[in-house]
C-alpha positions in Angstrom: 26.0 -81.4 -45.1 29.4 -80.1 -46.4 30.0 -76.9 -48.2 32.9 -76.4 -50.5 34.3 -72.8 -50.7 34.2 -70.3 -52.3 30.5 -70.1 -53.1 27.7 -67.5 -53.0 26.7 -68.2 -49.4 23.0 -67.8 -48.5 22.1 -66.8 -44.8 20.6 -70.3 -44.3 23.9 -72.0 -45.4 25.7 -69.8 -42.8 23.2 -70.8 -40.2 24.1 -74.5 -41.3 27.7 -73.8 -40.9 27.2 -72.1 -37.6 25.3 -75.2 -36.3 28.3 -77.5 -37.3 28.0 -78.2 -41.0 31.4 -79.0 -42.7 33.4 -76.6 -44.7 36.0 -77.4 -47.3 38.2 -75.3 -49.5 38.5 -76.4 -53.1 41.9 -77.1 -54.3 41.5 -75.0 -57.3 40.4 -71.9 -55.2 43.5 -72.4 -52.7 45.8 -72.4 -55.8 44.2 -69.3 -57.1 44.9 -67.6 -53.8 48.5 -68.7 -53.9 49.0 -67.2 -57.4 47.2 -64.1 -56.4 49.6 -63.7 -53.3 52.6 -63.8 -55.5 51.1 -61.3 -57.8 50.2 -59.0 -55.0 53.8 -59.2 -53.6 55.1 -58.1 -57.0 52.6 -55.2 -57.2 53.7 -54.1 -53.6 57.3 -53.9 -54.8 56.4 -51.1 -57.3 54.1 -48.9 -55.1 53.4 -48.1 -51.5 50.8 -50.2 -50.0 48.8 -49.2 -46.7 49.3 -51.4 -44.0 52.1 -53.3 -45.6 54.8 -50.7 -46.4 53.2 -48.0 -44.1 51.4 -47.8 -40.7 47.5 -47.5 -40.4 45.2 -44.7 -39.4 47.1 -41.6 -38.5 50.4 -43.5 -39.2 49.6 -44.1 -42.8 52.4 -41.7 -44.1 54.9 -43.5 -41.8 57.1 -46.0 -43.5 57.4 -49.1 -41.6 60.7 -51.2 -40.6 62.2 -53.9 -42.9 61.1 -56.7 -40.8 57.7 -57.8 -42.2 57.1 -60.4 -39.5 57.6 -57.8 -36.7 55.3 -55.3 -38.4 52.5 -57.9 -39.2 52.5 -59.4 -35.6 52.7 -55.8 -34.0 49.7 -54.6 -36.1 47.7 -57.7 -35.0 48.6 -57.3 -31.4 47.9 -53.7 -31.2 44.4 -54.3 -32.8 43.3 -57.2 -30.9 41.4 -55.2 -28.2 37.8 -56.5 -27.7 35.9 -56.6 -24.5 32.6 -57.7 -22.9 31.1 -61.1 -23.0 32.5 -63.9 -25.0 30.4 -64.8 -28.1 29.1 -68.3 -28.5 30.3 -71.2 -30.7 27.6 -70.4 -33.3 28.5 -66.9 -34.1 32.3 -67.6 -34.0 31.9 -70.6 -36.6 29.8 -68.2 -38.7 32.3 -65.4 -38.6 35.2 -67.9 -39.5 33.1 -69.3 -42.5 32.3 -65.8 -43.8 35.9 -64.6 -43.6 37.2 -67.7 -45.2 34.6 -67.5 -48.0 35.7 -63.7 -48.6 39.3 -64.5 -48.7 38.8 -67.2 -51.2 37.5 -64.4 -53.7 40.7 -63.1 -55.1 41.7 -59.5 -54.1 43.4 -59.5 -50.7 46.6 -60.7 -51.8 46.8 -62.8 -48.4 49.2 -65.7 -47.7 47.2 -69.1 -48.3 48.5 -70.4 -45.1 45.8 -68.2 -43.4 43.1 -70.1 -45.6 44.6 -73.2 -44.4 44.4 -72.2 -40.8 40.8 -71.1 -41.1 39.9 -74.3 -42.7 41.4 -76.3 -39.9 39.8 -74.2 -37.2 36.3 -75.1 -38.6 37.2 -78.7 -39.2 38.4 -79.3 -35.6 36.0 -76.8 -33.9 39.1 -75.1 -32.4 37.7 -71.9 -32.1 39.2 -68.6 -30.8 37.5 -66.4 -28.1 35.9 -63.4 -29.6 34.1 -60.9 -27.3 31.2 -58.5 -28.1 32.6 -55.0 -28.3 35.1 -53.5 -30.5 33.7 -53.2 -34.0 32.2 -49.8 -35.0 31.1 -50.8 -38.7 34.4 -49.9 -40.3 35.5 -53.6 -40.2 35.6 -55.9 -37.2 39.3 -55.1 -36.5 39.6 -56.4 -32.8 37.7 -59.5 -33.4 39.6 -60.5 -36.6 42.9 -59.4 -35.1 42.2 -61.8 -32.3 41.5 -64.6 -34.5 44.8 -63.9 -36.3 46.6 -64.2 -33.0 44.9 -67.6 -32.4 46.0 -68.7 -35.9 49.6 -67.7 -35.2 49.5 -69.4 -31.8 49.5 -66.5 -29.5 46.0 -66.9 -28.3 44.3 -70.3 -27.4 41.7 -72.1 -29.1 38.8 -74.1 -27.8 40.0 -77.3 -29.4 43.4 -79.0 -28.4 44.1 -80.3 -31.8 44.6 -76.9 -33.6 48.0 -76.5 -35.2 49.0 -72.9 -35.5 50.3 -71.5 -38.7 53.2 -69.5 -37.1 53.8 -65.7 -37.4 51.8 -63.7 -39.8 53.7 -61.2 -42.0 52.6 -57.6 -42.9 51.5 -58.9 -46.4 48.5 -60.6 -44.6 47.9 -58.9 -41.3 46.0 -55.9 -42.3 44.2 -57.8 -45.2 42.9 -60.5 -42.7 41.6 -57.9 -40.4 40.1 -55.9 -43.3 36.6 -57.3 -43.1 33.2 -57.0 -41.1 33.0 -60.8 -41.1 31.8 -60.9 -37.5 28.8 -58.4 -38.1 28.0 -60.0 -41.4 27.9 -63.3 -39.7 25.7 -62.1 -37.1 23.5 -60.5 -39.5 23.2 -63.7 -41.5 22.0 -65.5 -38.6 19.6 -62.7 -37.6 18.1 -62.7 -41.2 17.6 -66.5 -40.9 15.8 -66.1 -37.7 13.7 -63.1 -39.1 12.6 -65.3 -41.9 11.4 -67.9 -39.5 9.6 -65.5 -37.2 7.8 -63.9 -40.0 6.5 -67.5 -40.9 5.4 -67.9 -37.3 3.9 -64.4 -37.3 1.7 -65.2 -40.4 0.5 -68.4 -38.7 -0.2 -66.4 -35.5 -2.1 -63.8 -37.4 -4.2 -66.6 -39.2 -5.2 -68.1 -35.7 -6.2 -64.5 -34.5 -8.2 -63.8 -37.6 -10.2 -67.0 -37.3 -10.7 -66.3 -33.6 -11.9 -62.7 -34.4 -14.0 -63.6 -37.3 -12.1 -61.0 -39.2 -13.1 -60.0 -42.7 -10.7 -61.9 -45.1 -11.2 -59.4 -47.8 -8.6 -57.2 -46.1 -5.9 -59.9 -46.5 -7.0 -61.3 -49.7 -5.0 -61.4 -53.0 -7.2 -58.9 -54.3 -6.2 -56.5 -51.5 -2.5 -57.2 -52.1 -2.9 -55.8 -55.6 -4.2 -52.4 -53.9 -1.6 -52.5 -51.4 1.2 -52.8 -54.2 4.1 -53.7 -52.0 6.2 -56.1 -53.8 5.7 -58.9 -51.2 2.0 -58.3 -50.6 0.8 -60.9 -53.1 3.1 -63.5 -51.6 2.0 -62.9 -48.1 -1.8 -62.8 -49.0 -1.2 -66.3 -50.9 0.4 -67.7 -47.8 -2.3 -66.4 -45.6 -4.9 -68.0 -48.0 -2.9 -71.3 -47.5 -2.9 -71.0 -43.8 -6.6 -70.0 -43.2 -8.3 -71.9 -46.2 -11.6 -70.9 -47.3 -13.2 -69.1 -44.2 -15.9 -71.0 -42.3 -17.2 -67.8 -40.8 -19.5 -64.8 -41.8 -17.3 -61.8 -41.2 -18.3 -60.1 -37.9 -17.6 -56.7 -39.4 -17.6 -55.0 -42.8 -14.4 -53.3 -41.8 -12.1 -54.4 -39.0 -9.7 -52.3 -37.0 -6.1 -51.7 -38.2 -5.0 -54.7 -36.0 -6.4 -57.1 -38.8 -7.2 -54.7 -41.6 -3.5 -53.3 -41.7 -1.7 -56.5 -41.2 -1.1 -57.2 -44.8 0.6 -53.9 -45.7 2.5 -54.0 -42.4 3.8 -57.5 -42.8 4.6 -57.0 -46.4 6.6 -54.0 -45.5 8.4 -55.9 -42.9 9.1 -58.7 -45.2 10.3 -56.2 -47.9 12.9 -54.9 -45.5 14.0 -58.4 -44.4 14.6 -59.3 -48.1 16.7 -56.2 -48.7 18.8 -57.2 -45.6 19.1 -60.7 -46.9 20.3 -59.2 -50.2 22.9 -57.0 -48.5 24.3 -59.8 -46.3 24.4 -62.5 -49.2 26.2 -60.0 -51.5 28.8 -58.9 -48.9 29.8 -62.4 -47.5 31.0 -63.3 -51.0 33.0 -60.3 -51.9 36.8 -59.3 -51.6 36.3 -56.1 -49.6 39.9 -55.6 -48.2 41.6 -52.3 -48.1 43.8 -52.2 -50.2 42.4 -54.5 -52.8 44.7 -55.9 -55.4 43.8 -56.2 -59.1 46.0 -58.6 -60.6 45.2 -57.9 -64.3 45.8 -54.1 -63.8 48.7 -54.4 -61.6 47.2 -52.2 -58.9 46.7 -51.9 -55.2 43.5 -49.9 -54.9 43.0 -48.0 -51.7 39.1 -47.5 -50.9 36.6 -46.9 -48.3 34.6 -50.3 -48.8 35.1 -51.1 -45.0 32.4 -48.5 -44.2 29.5 -51.0 -44.0 26.9 -48.2 -44.8 24.5 -50.5 -46.8 24.6 -53.2 -44.1 24.0 -50.7 -41.3 21.2 -49.0 -43.2 19.3 -52.3 -44.0 19.7 -53.4 -40.3 18.2 -50.1 -39.2 15.5 -50.4 -41.7 14.3 -53.9 -40.5 14.3 -52.6 -36.9 12.1 -49.7 -37.9 9.9 -51.9 -40.1 9.4 -54.1 -37.1 8.6 -51.3 -34.8 5.9 -50.3 -37.3 4.4 -53.8 -37.5 4.5 -55.0 -33.8 2.0 -52.7 -32.3 -0.7 -54.5 -34.4 0.2 -57.7 -32.7 -0.6 -56.0 -29.2 -3.8 -54.6 -30.6 -4.9 -57.9 -31.7 -4.4 -59.4 -28.2 -6.5 -56.5 -26.8 -9.3 -57.1 -29.3 -9.3 -61.0 -28.5 -9.6 -60.2 -24.9 -12.6 -57.8 -25.3 -15.9 -59.7 -25.2 -17.6 -56.9 -26.9 -15.4 -57.4 -29.9 -15.3 -61.2 -30.0 -18.7 -62.3 -28.2 -16.5 -64.6 -26.2 -15.9 -64.5 -22.4 -13.9 -61.2 -21.3 -10.2 -62.3 -21.1 -11.2 -65.6 -22.5 -12.1 -66.7 -18.9 -15.4 -68.5 -18.9 -15.1 -70.3 -15.6 -16.1 -67.5 -13.1 -17.2 -63.9 -13.4 -14.5 -61.6 -12.7 -11.6 -63.9 -13.5 -8.6 -62.4 -15.3 -7.8 -65.2 -17.9 -5.3 -63.9 -20.5 -5.5 -60.3 -19.4 -1.8 -60.1 -18.0 -0.6 -61.7 -21.4 -1.4 -58.2 -22.9 1.1 -56.8 -20.4 3.8 -59.2 -21.3 3.4 -58.4 -24.7 3.4 -54.6 -24.1 6.7 -55.2 -22.2 8.3 -57.0 -25.3 6.9 -54.2 -27.5 8.8 -51.7 -25.6 12.1 -53.5 -26.3 11.1 -53.4 -29.9 10.5 -49.7 -29.9 13.8 -49.1 -28.1 15.6 -51.0 -30.8 14.0 -48.8 -33.5 16.3 -45.9 -33.0 18.6 -45.7 -36.1 22.3 -45.7 -35.4 23.0 -44.9 -39.0 22.7 -41.2 -38.2 25.6 -41.2 -35.9 29.4 -41.2 -36.5 32.7 -41.1 -34.8 36.0 -39.3 -35.2 39.0 -41.5 -34.5 42.8 -41.8 -35.1 43.9 -38.3 -34.7 41.0 -37.2 -36.8 42.0 -39.0 -39.8 39.2 -41.6 -39.7 36.0 -39.4 -39.4 33.2 -41.7 -39.8 31.5 -44.9 -38.2 28.6 -46.8 -39.4 27.9 -48.6 -36.1 26.8 -51.7 -38.0 27.5 -53.9 -35.2 25.4 -51.8 -32.8 22.7 -51.8 -35.3 22.9 -55.7 -35.2 22.9 -56.1 -31.5 19.8 -53.8 -31.1 18.0 -55.9 -33.8 18.9 -59.1 -31.9 17.2 -57.7 -28.9 14.2 -56.6 -31.0 13.7 -60.1 -32.2 13.8 -61.5 -28.6 10.9 -59.2 -28.1 9.1 -60.4 -31.3 9.3 -64.0 -30.1 7.7 -63.0 -26.8 4.9 -61.1 -28.7 4.3 -64.1 -31.0 4.2 -66.5 -28.4 1.7 -64.4 -26.6 -0.6 -64.1 -29.6 -0.4 -67.9 -30.2 -1.4 -68.5 -26.6 -4.4 -66.2 -26.7 -5.5 -67.0 -30.2 -5.5 -70.7 -29.5 -7.5 -70.3 -26.4 -10.0 -68.1 -28.2 -10.3 -70.7 -31.1 -10.9 -73.4 -28.5 -13.7 -71.4 -26.9 -15.2 -70.7 -30.3 -15.0 -74.2 -31.5 -17.1 -75.3 -28.5 -20.1 -73.5 -30.0 -21.6 -73.6 -33.5 -18.7 -72.1 -35.3 -16.6 -74.6 -37.4 -13.1 -74.2 -38.6 -11.7 -74.6 -42.1 -9.7 -77.8 -42.5 -6.5 -75.6 -42.9 -7.2 -73.5 -39.8 -8.0 -76.5 -37.9 -4.6 -78.1 -38.8 -2.9 -74.9 -37.6 -4.9 -75.1 -34.4 -3.6 -78.7 -33.9 0.1 -77.4 -34.0 -1.0 -75.8 -30.6 -2.1 -78.9 -29.1 0.7 -78.9 -26.5 -0.8 -75.8 -25.0 -2.9 -76.6 -21.8 -6.7 -76.6 -22.4 -7.7 -75.4 -18.9 -9.6 -72.1 -19.0 -9.4 -71.4 -15.2 -7.1 -68.8 -13.9 -3.5 -70.3 -13.5 0.2 -69.5 -14.0 0.7 -69.0 -17.8 4.3 -68.8 -17.8 4.7 -72.3 -18.9 2.1 -71.5 -21.9 4.2 -68.9 -23.1 7.4 -71.0 -23.1 5.6 -74.0 -24.9 4.4 -71.3 -27.6 8.1 -70.1 -27.9 9.2 -73.6 -28.5 6.5 -74.0 -31.0 7.4 -70.9 -33.2 9.7 -73.1 -35.6 6.7 -75.5 -36.1 4.4 -72.6 -36.8 6.9 -71.0 -39.2 7.4 -74.2 -41.1 3.5 -74.9 -41.4 3.1 -74.9 -45.4 0.0 -76.8 -46.6 -0.1 -76.4 -50.4 -3.6 -75.5 -51.5 -5.4 -77.9 -53.9 -5.9 -76.5 -57.5 -9.4 -75.4 -56.8 -8.5 -73.6 -53.6 -5.5 -72.0 -55.2 -7.6 -70.5 -57.9 -10.5 -69.5 -55.8 -10.7 -65.9 -54.2 -10.9 -65.8 -50.5 -13.6 -63.0 -51.1 -15.9 -65.7 -52.7 -14.7 -69.0 -51.1 -17.0 -70.0 -48.1 -18.3 -73.3 -47.1 -21.7 -74.0 -46.7 
């Protein structure tokens, strides 16, 4: 797969590029950037331009010297201060692609040689080293300054074949740094991961619902109409596809919230994820540089678009939605382990009385839930005063991203735990007189790699297998037949 930029990049396309997909710059787009660069230079001759004819931050009122090369390189060197562990290849490639795509939307006034350099970095996999700490949600200045130094040849790249572009002038130094490309790239990868985990979560719930003989009316399309959350009907349809016409008589007229509240909870979570995706996919395809040049108006507009308030808010929103949804997963494990609820052996351990079976899986999931709860504290309500008091706010979008990543690590463990327990419960139930719908049986077959032994044993391997199976559970999409699509889960039940 090869992507020709600029384009309206999606989170999944960014994930493809992170995994090594080829990136090309259209000749027309490069020519447009070259023309825009000339226009921006002409505009800068008629008015002061922040970071080009002045210093930055508290030095914004200080005129710079006459040497644009010295000013540009000094600006980059002074801002390239990151720290912590080096980031991996995938996130670095995604960051370069996002920045390249943004710069190809005219507005920065940047020299097209930087476009060429970014394209070569991606083509040759000659990547700069970027470290974790430095961004505060007001543009990823340290990360991008470091990339610029690698483009100029002052920092090494991972590939030996990269040809530096040479010194970067003041007309391009600040514009190149003026982006949250690293945070946006990470948010794109997180969003793609979120969508996969949501798909796996629907499958895990379907397995649990079958094992618990839950009342399907609570997650029917009719229930979705009452819930009224925009994604509720879509999620109900996906669950109907995964479960099929239930082959059980509901054990209860009304289930606990772990089952009855799943549809509103997952729908709220999917809504938050959709809003995050909208924010990311909008921002990766916009010229947000400060200042931004408008060729037709002959203006360099100074603004505050670098404050990533929208992105930070949506990252926080997803973390909060996950923290509200995840406890229901732990509750389902508790109910599946309870013989008075399921009618199955306690802790799904039929071999010997008093054996622990899947008891400790609850503890594992609770440990992961603690990480999710810790990650739910919003960072959007904080700020920072910097640069002699001139820059008096920060969104900490990068911090919101890091904590959401950790929350998703916890979610993976919780989903793997639910799959292990639900598959075991369904296997026990299938040994009796209770049948499974064809659709639920197919879902159960995805877990065939999980050991079928019910005796007490080390379950670490089971959890790892289930984590490896999450993509398969996420991708499981069996389209219903025309009759099944039209039928209501309330009435559909095989004889």
